[in-house]
C-alpha positions in Angstrom: 10.6 -37.1 24.0 11.7 -34.0 25.0 13.3 -31.3 23.3 14.5 -27.9 24.5 15.5 -25.5 21.4 16.1 -21.9 20.8 12.6 -20.9 20.8 10.2 -23.4 22.6 10.2 -26.4 25.0 7.8 -28.9 23.5 6.8 -32.7 24.0 4.8 -35.1 21.7 4.0 -38.8 22.7 2.8 -41.0 19.6 0.2 -42.8 22.1 -1.6 -39.4 22.5 -2.7 -39.3 18.5 -6.0 -37.1 18.6 -8.6 -38.4 16.2 -12.1 -37.1 14.7 -14.1 -38.4 17.6 -11.9 -36.8 20.1 -10.0 -33.8 18.6 -7.1 -32.4 20.4 -6.9 -28.7 20.4 -4.8 -25.8 21.3 -5.4 -24.2 24.8 -3.7 -21.4 26.6 -2.6 -22.5 29.9 -2.3 -19.9 32.6 0.4 -20.5 35.4 2.1 -19.3 38.4 4.0 -16.2 38.1 7.7 -17.3 36.7 6.4 -20.9 36.7 6.3 -21.6 33.0 9.6 -23.8 32.5 8.5 -25.8 35.5 5.4 -26.3 34.5 6.6 -27.2 31.1 8.9 -29.8 32.7 5.9 -31.5 34.6 3.6 -31.7 31.5 6.5 -33.3 29.3 6.8 -36.0 32.6 3.1 -36.6 32.2 3.4 -36.8 28.5 1.2 -33.7 27.6 2.0 -32.1 24.5 2.5 -28.2 25.3 4.5 -25.2 23.4 6.2 -23.0 25.2 7.8 -20.0 23.2 11.0 -18.7 24.4 13.5 -15.8 23.2 16.5 -15.0 24.0 17.4 -12.2 26.3 21.1 -10.6 27.4 21.5 -9.7 30.6 24.2 -8.1 32.7 25.0 -9.2 36.0 26.2 -7.0 38.8 29.9 -8.1 38.7 29.8 -7.1 35.0 29.5 -10.6 33.2 26.9 -11.0 30.5 24.6 -14.1 30.2 22.0 -15.2 27.5 18.6 -16.3 29.1 16.1 -18.3 27.4 12.9 -16.4 28.6 9.0 -16.8 28.2 7.5 -14.7 25.4 4.3 -14.5 27.1 5.0 -14.5 30.6 2.2 -16.7 32.8 1.0 -18.6 29.5 1.9 -21.8 27.8 -0.2 -23.4 25.3 -1.3 -27.2 25.9 -2.6 -29.5 22.7 -4.9 -31.8 24.7 -8.7 -33.1 24.1 -11.4 -31.4 26.3 -11.7 -34.5 28.6 -8.0 -34.2 29.4 -8.5 -30.9 31.3 -8.1 -31.9 34.6 -5.0 -33.8 33.9 -3.3 -30.4 32.5 -4.7 -28.6 35.8 -3.6 -31.2 38.4 0.2 -30.2 37.1 2.0 -28.2 39.6 1.7 -24.5 39.1 -0.9 -24.8 36.6 -3.8 -22.4 37.3 -6.3 -22.5 34.7 -7.1 -23.2 31.2 -8.2 -19.5 29.6 -12.1 -19.4 29.0 -14.0 -18.4 26.3 -17.9 -18.0 26.6 -19.9 -20.1 29.0 -16.9 -20.7 31.5 -15.6 -23.2 28.9 -11.5 -23.3 28.1 -11.5 -21.6 24.7 -9.4 -23.1 22.3 -6.9 -21.6 19.6 -7.0 -22.3 15.6 -3.9 -24.5 14.9 -2.8 -21.9 12.8 -2.2 -19.1 15.2 0.6 -21.5 16.9 1.7 -22.7 13.3 2.2 -18.6 12.6 3.7 -18.3 16.2 6.3 -21.1 15.6 7.1 -20.3 12.2 7.6 -16.4 13.4 9.6 -17.4 16.2 12.2 -19.6 14.0 12.3 -17.0 11.1 12.4 -13.7 13.1 14.1 -12.1 16.5 11.0 -11.3 18.5 10.6 -9.8 21.8 7.6 -9.4 24.4 5.8 -6.5 23.9 3.3 -4.7 26.3 -0.5 -5.0 25.3 -1.4 -2.2 22.6 -4.6 -1.4 21.3 -3.7 2.0 19.7 -1.3 2.7 16.6 -1.0 2.3 13.0 -2.0 -1.1 11.6 0.3 -2.7 9.0 0.1 -6.2 6.9 3.3 -8.3 6.6 3.3 -9.2 3.0 6.1 -11.7 3.1 8.2 -14.2 4.9 6.8 -17.0 7.6 4.3 -14.2 8.9 3.0 -13.1 5.9 -0.6 -11.8 5.9 -0.9 -10.9 9.9 -1.4 -7.8 10.8 0.0 -5.9 13.7 0.9 -2.2 15.0 3.9 -0.7 14.2 6.4 0.5 16.8 9.7 1.9 16.4 12.8 0.7 18.5 16.3 2.6 17.9 17.0 2.4 14.4 14.7 -1.1 13.6 11.0 -1.1 12.7 8.8 -3.7 14.6 5.2 -4.7 14.1 3.6 -6.0 17.4 1.4 -8.7 16.6 -1.1 -10.0 19.6 -2.4 -13.0 20.7 -5.8 -11.6 21.6 -7.2 -14.9 23.4 -4.4 -14.4 26.3 -4.0 -10.5 25.9 -0.3 -10.8 25.3 2.0 -9.4 22.3 5.1 -9.9 20.7 7.3 -7.4 18.7 9.0 -9.0 15.2 11.6 -7.0 13.5 10.7 -6.7 9.7 12.0 -4.6 6.8 10.2 -1.6 5.7 9.5 -3.3 2.4 7.8 -6.1 4.0 5.2 -4.3 5.3 1.7 -2.9 3.6 -0.5 -0.3 5.1 -4.2 -1.6 5.9 -6.8 0.6 4.2 -8.6 2.8 6.9 -12.0 1.3 6.7 -10.4 -2.3 6.2 -11.1 -4.5 8.8 -8.8 -7.0 10.3 -8.7 -10.5 8.8 -10.2 -13.1 11.1 -8.0 -15.7 12.1 -4.8 -13.3 12.4 -3.2 -12.8 15.8 -4.6 -9.7 16.2 
């Protein structure tokens, strides 16, 4: 079954149920430039579960017409939910370049909570890609689908945004939030583990 929604493309197949002996994990898949949707379609045809976060972007063409496009939130990346033994099946997809690695050259998996929070955040709020940041004031989101997640506050026009980061793939995205939904981190407070940043 294949679904195309406002914020994601995902496929799941009942025959690919994971078990304790061979658990499925989420891995970040690096793709050829501007091939994320094509790779997603190939993964769907091969019945490999994946998650491609999308956002809506309005564009104005040279003739003055306006269109709304669904674009990848993290250019060059999507996420696959596989067993380690299925790595070659994924890398055999045209446009799939590599699984993001960890220590020792092995692919590093992402916690299920990271993907769940990303999915919930996309459904609940308006998001945009944002450049990778390492400086700025850190804040914690107090309420909503992303409650407890920490990020860096930036301003765009009259709105307040928090930039959240998936450090694993060094990609960030900005989420619009109300000032009342934020709380500052104490100066000596360390980021909580398991958060996007």
